[in-house]
N, C-alpha and C positions, 0 to 999 in steps of 0.2 A: 578444797573448794567444791562448791556444788556444781553439778553439770548444768543445771538451769535454775533460774530464780523466778518465782511467781510473785510479783509485787503489785500492789494497788496504791495509787495516790489519787485523792479526790478532794475537791474544795466545794464550799458552799458559802452563801451570804445569808446571814440571819438578822432579822430586824429586831429593834429594841423590844417590840411587843411579843417576840417569840415566833413570829411567822417566818417561814422559809422563803426567802426572796428568790433564790436561785441555787441550783446544785448541779454538779457534774453527773453524768451518766456513767455507770459501771456495768458493762455487759448489757447495755441497752436500757437500764432502769436507774432511777435515782438511788443513791447510796444511803440516804437518810430516810428512815420511815416516818419519824415524827419528832417535832420539837415542842416542848411544853415549857411554859413560864411557871416554874415552881413558886417563885416569889420575885418581886422586882429585882432584876439583876442576877437571877439564878435560873439557868436554862438547862433542862434535862433533854439530852439528845440521844436518840436511839438509832443505831445503824440497821439497814436492811439485813436480814438474816443471810449469812454466807458471804457478805462482801469481803470481810477479813476472816480468813480461815482460822487464824490463830490470834485471838483477841489479846493475848498477853504480849504480842509484838506489834501493837498499834501505837503510833506516835502522832500526836496532834498539836497544832499551834493555833491559838485564837488571837486575832489582832483586831482591836477596836478601830472602826473607821470614822466615827464622829467623836471629836475630842471634847465631850461634854463633862469635863472634870473627872474623866477616867484616865488613869495613868496608861502608859504604853503597854506593850505586849506582856510584861511581867505581872501586871495586875489582873489579867484574865486567868483565873486559877482553874485548872482542869482536874477533876477527880473522876476516876473510873466508877461506873455505876453498873454493877452486874456484868454479864458476859457480853452484852451487845450495846453498851451505851456509856454515857459520861454525863457529868454535870460541869457546866462552865459558869463560873461566878465572876461578875464584873464589879470590881471594888473601886469605889470613889473615896474621897477624903473622909466621908462620914458613914461609910458602910457600903452595902450593895447599891448599885445604881444601874438602871437599864441602859443599854447601848446597842447600836448596830455593830456587828462584828463579822469578820471573815473567819472561817474555820477550814484548815487544811489538815487532812489526816493521811498517813501512809502506813502500810502494813502488808502482811502476807498471809 
């Protein structure tokens, strides 16, 4: 067992248009640098440098908050994008669909 554990957990609210509605502060600053809408329903999210020291140990869950023909949690697909970010895809019955969602990530 480790003598001490340094862990970070943070959440954010992201609008269907890709704007960052709200985010937690980590060490006094927002933990997300930027969110971009790559395509309708596909969001590229980049963390602030250094928030998660080991990016291979970051776990995230995205949950849609408006039920506009988007399935629950399992339909928001998360793919790692480089060292400091990810892509969240919101999938409806006919492909990608924009939606408001909450994002919670934890790591160390």
